[in-house]
N, C-alpha and C positions, 0 to 999 in steps of 0.2 A: 355426088351420090344421091340417088332418088330416096324419097321418104320410105318407100317399101323395102329398099335395100337396107336402110338404117333399121327399120323395124326388125327385119330378118336377122340382122347383125346382133341387135339387142335381145331378140328371142334366144338365140344361141348363147349369148352372155348370161341370161337368166338361168338357162338349163346348166351351164358350167359352174355357176356360182355355188359355193359350199353352203351358203345360206338359204338356197332355194328349198322350199318344202316340197314334199313328194307329190302333192296334188297339183301344185303349179308346174312342176317339172313335167308331169304327165300330160297336162293341158297344153303346155308349150311345145312339146314333142309332137303331140297330135296336130297342132297347128302347122308345124313344118312338114309333117307327112301329107297334110291336106293342100299344101301349096299347088296352085294351078290345076285343082280338081274342082268338081261340083260341090264339095263339101267344105271349100275353103272359107266361105262367109260364115257358116255355122261354127267352124272351129275358131275363126277370129273373134266371134261374138263371146264364145266361152272363154277364150284368153283374156279378152277385155274384163269380163265379169270376174274371173279369178284374180286378175292383177288389182282390180278395184278393191277386192276383199283383202288381199295379202300385202299391198303396199301400205305400210302403217304411217300415220302421222307421227311426227317426232315427239309430241307430248305423250303418246301411248308408249313409244319405245323408251323414253325417258322414265316414265312411271314404272314400267316393268323392270327395267335395268336397275332401278333404285330400290326395288321391292325385295322382300325375303324370297319370294317365288323366283325372281331373277337370279339371285345368288344361288338358289338350289340348281337352276338349269345351267348356269354359266361357271359356277364357282364364285367365291367371294371376290377374288382378285379381278377376274375377267369382268364380272358384273360391274364392279367399281369402275374399271377402265372404260366399259361400255357406256356407263352412265355419264362419265366425265366427257367422253366424246360426243354423246347426244346433247349435253349442255352446250358444248362448243358449237355444234351444228345449229342448234336453236339460236344461240346468241348471235350467229353469223347470218341468221335469217332463213335458215333451212327449215322446210315444213314437213319433211318426210324422212323416213329411216335412211340411213346412209349405207347399209349393208350393200354388197354387190348385187344381189338379187332385186332388191327394192330400187336401187339406183337405175339399173337397166330397165326395170319394170316401169318406172316412172317416165323414162324416155319414151317407152312404147305407148304409155297412156297419153302423153303429150301429142302423139300422132295418130290417136285412134280413130280419127275421121277418115283416115286412109284405109283402115281395116273394116269399118262398118258401113 
């Protein structure tokens, strides 16, 4: 499979991820709509910019999941489980958030030279 096809597959995974924020979903959908058009490069640039903003380092994820704010967002039990998973990911050498949207987004960023 070519890198461009892998990117498209991962863009679709970002869109489908329950953890994908509204802004990223919209930018990713716009990129897919722009494929093979004169606006593709501009849409790709916006996609990369949004992913660079949204794919979070594991330390930020861990800090949020361990905080009172994280407990408010996720609930105490889910926040605790999320923090535990973040600690494991970090201990295993992971550098970024492990949610489905960030995982697919990171794969896209690793191939961004194809987009830009």
